[in-house]
N, C-alpha and C positions, 0 to 999 in steps of 0.2 A: 040646385048645384051645391055640392058639399064643399065647405071651406076647409082648407088644410091648415093645420096648426103645427108650429114648431114644438116638438115633444122632446123633453130632456129626460131620458130614462136613466135611473141610477140604481145600480145593483150593489148592495152592500153585503159584505160577509166578514165575519170575524175569524181570524186564524192566529194562533200563537206564532211568535217570531223568535229567532235566536239572537237577534240584534240586541245590543245592550244600550240602554238609555238611562239617564238619571230621571228619577220621578219621586215625588214626595208621597203620593197616595195611589196613583193610577197604575195598574198593570199595563204592559205594552202589547199592542196587537197590530195587525195589519188589516186595514180596511181597503176594500177593492171598489173602484169606481169605473163604470163604463159610461162614456158620454155618447149620446145619440141625439139627433142624427149625425152621422159623420160629415164633417165639413173641414177640409184641410186648411182653408183660409182662417176659419175661426180658431182652429187648434193652434196654428202658428201665432195668431194674435194673442191667444190665452197664455201660451208658454213664454213668449217674448224672445228677443234675440239671445241666442245661446242659452235658452231656458232661464233667463235672469228672473222672470216672474216666479217660477217654481223655486228657484234658489232663495228668493226673498221670503216666500212662504215658509220654507224650511228653517231659515234663520230666525224668523219671528215666532214661529209656533213650536220650534224644537221637534220637528218631525223629519222623516226621510221620505222623499217623493220620487218614485220611479214610474216611468210610463213607457209603454210600447204602443205607439199610435194613440188611440182613444181609450186605452185601458190603463188605469192608474193604480198603483199600490202605494198607500200612505201608511207609514209605520211610525208608531210613537204612542204616547199616552192616549187612551181611547178618546178622551174629551178633546184633546188637541187635534187628533187625526180626524175626528168628526167635524170639528170647526174648519179644518183645511178642506174637507169635502164640500162643506156648505159654501165656502168662499169660491172654490173651483167651479161649483155649479153656477153661482151668481155671475162669476167672471165669464164663463162660457156663454151664458145668455147675453151678457152685455157685449161680448165680442162680435155679436151679429151686426151691430151698427155703430160701434164705437171703438176707437183705437185704445187698446189697453196700454197703460204706461206704469212705470214703477210707482208713480203718485197714486194712480187708480188702485193698485194693489194695496198700498199703504192705507188708503181710506177705507177699503173694504175690510181690512184687518181690524182697524179701529172700530168700524161699525159693528163688527161681530163681537167687540169687547174681548179680543182674542190674545192680547199681549199677556204674558204670564202673570203680571201683577194686577190685571183687570178683575173687577168684581161686577158681574152683571147685575144691574138694578132692575126694578120691575117696570121700566118704561121702555120696552124694546123698540118701539117705532114711533117716536114723537115726531109730529109734523107741524109746520107752519105754512099756512096757505095764504098767499097774497095773489093779487090779480095777475101779476107778471110771472110768478113762479111758485113752486112748492119746494120748501126746504125741509130736508130730513136730518135728524140728528145723526152725527157720526160718532158712534161709540156710546158707552153706558153713561158717561158723565154729561155729554151734550144732550142725550135724551132726557136725563134727569133735570138738567138745567131748563130745557124748554118746558117740561112738565111743571116745574116749580114756578116759572114766570107766569104760565097760564093759569095756575091755581092759587097763587099767593099775591097779596097786595104789595108785599115788599120782598124782593128777591136779591140775593147777592151772588155774583159770579166772581170767584177769586182764583187766580192762577196765572201762569206765564203767558207771554205773547204767543199769538198764533193758535190759541185754543178755541176761538170763535165766540168769545164772551160778548164783545161789542156787536159783532155781525148778527148774532142770533137775537140779541136784545132789540136791535133796530128792526129785524124781521118781525118779531112779536109785536112791536109798537105799530108797524105798518098794518099788520093783520088786524089789530084792535081798532085802528082808525078806519080802515076800509069796512069793517063790520059795524061801525057806528057805536062801538063800545066806549069810546072816548071821543072828546071833541077836539083835542089838540095834542101835539107831541112837544115835549120840552126837553131840549138837549142841554146838559149841564156839564161843565168840566172846570176844575180849578186851573187858573192860569199860572202854572208853575213851570219854568223852563227846565229842560233836562240838562242842567249844567251850564249851558251857554246862555249868554244874555242876548235877547232879541232886540232890545232897545225900544225906541218909540215906534209904534205902528200907526200909520195914518188911517183915516177913514172913520166911519161911525162905529157904534158899539159892536154891531154884528160883524163888521169887517175886521175889527181889532181881534175878536175872539175866534174868527174863522180858522186860522191856522191850527188852533188847538183842537178844533172839532172836526178836522178833515176826515178822520176814520169813520165818523158817524155820517157825514155828508156822502162819502163814497158809497156806503151801504144804502143810504136813502136813494141815491141816484140809480143804483142797480135795481131796487125794488119798485121805484115809482117813475124814474126818468127825470132828467135834469129840468126840463121845462115845467113839469108838474110840481116838483119840489120847490122851484123858485116861486111859482105862483102861490103855493101854500105858505111859503115864508112871507110873501108880500101881504097875504091875508091874515098873518099871525096865527095860522093853524099849526104851523111848525115854528116854534120859538126858540131862539138862541138865548140862553139865560146864564150868564157868567155866575159862578157860585157866589161871588161877593155881592151880587145884586138880588139874592134870594131872600134875604132877611125880611121878615114882616109879611111875607106872602102866604096865602093858603091856596093850594092848587087842587081844584075840584075837577072831576071828569077829564083827567089828563093822564097821559102815559109819559112818565119822567124817566130819563136815563142819565145817570151821572157816570161818566167814564173817567178812568185814571184816578179813582177814588183814593188810591194809596197816598196821593199828594194833598189830601185834606188834613187839617189839624183835627184834634178831638172836638174842639168847639165848633168848627165848620161842619163836621159830620153830624153832630147833634142838631145843629141849626137846620141842615138840609132835611134830615129825617122827620123833623117836626113840621115840615111844610105840607106833608101829605094830607089831602082833603078827601071828601066823599067821592066815591066813584073813580078813584085814581089808582094807578099802579106805578110803582117805582122799582127800577132795576139799578143796582149799584155794581159797577165792575172795577176791577183793579188787580194789580200784581204787587203783592207785598214785598217782593224781592227787588223792586225797582222804585224805591222811594227817593224823591228828589228834594224833600224838605231839608232845611238845615238840621244838622246832627242833633241839636238839643231839643227838637220837636218830635213828639211821637206821632206816628201816622194814625189818623182817625179810623182808617180801615182796619189796621191791626187791633186797635182798641175796641172797635165795635164787635169784633168776633167774640171777645171775652164778655162784653156787656150784654149782647143780645142773643148769644148763641143758643140759649135754652128756651127761647120763646117759640112755641110751636107754630105760630102764625107767620113767622119769618123764616124764609128758606135760605140756606147757605149751600152753594155748590162749589166744591173745591176741585180745580183742575190740576193736572200734573203734566210732566213732559210727555207722557204717553198719549195725551189728548191733543197734541199739536197737529193741526191739519194744514199747515203750510208745507213748504219744501221739506223733505225728510231730513235734510241737513239741519233745519231749525230745531228739530227734536233733539238731535245729538248735541247741538250747542247748548240748549237748555239743560240737558242732562249733565254736561261737562261743568256748567256753572253751579249745579246743585251739589256737586261732590264737595266734601269737606276739604 
């Protein structure tokens, strides 16, 4: 019995166009795309209500998309038009069993490194494999970040909220633990309030620091489940270590994550980095635009970029607003705050 496979046939042709577009280096052409097999439900899912998904691609890629049924004409700079075709191909395939949303399109654009300011790096498909799920990098910077964590003992992820810095670091930590590459995970964060005073927090040390580490806990629960995470905390395989309690320790065979590192002082950052022991990996994440330290103190994260930036064995991945993978509105908010 012969199995039938879904086949996506793509016919591409180049033809000059009289439409006028702005371009720095590329000439403009029309690329033709024919989607097969024909499936009206998939086509409607791909295009979105009132073709809003096609309009989203046009705005982000600076191309013009016209379609008559399953035949598409994409006009613009050749590289942008080709990127649009690749994304349409992937979305049409996804539309078979998943509802396409504006957020889906946004993520596919980022994954393609397709925003005008993007620079594709040489890590096109970095992946993290945990027992519960496989995580793929979304866009060039996330792919580079995953690669850097997996290949460096010390990696920094620096950039605005919503770019996946903490989430991907936790995913890499879980992967390393499940592969027995490390014996424990250590979660570190400076206990600095974001402006408001939290006052006295009851409970033991772990309970006092829990509110500060909630983003890392949420990611751990997703990858391992609440019950397993709590058991590993009881066994001290997953350890909560407030930054102030790190002095004097040497951390061997551990995966250490320090989140919100922009709120460390220069002295705290030096102290933390010198805790790294044999067989250990450390990831430091933070956003240097959201420092909550007193105005007279310089952020240890800002300082370390200058001090360690030239050491080849240490990686720095810098995220920007284009890398935001939360709601599309978050990206616009970050961009608005970045304007002078």
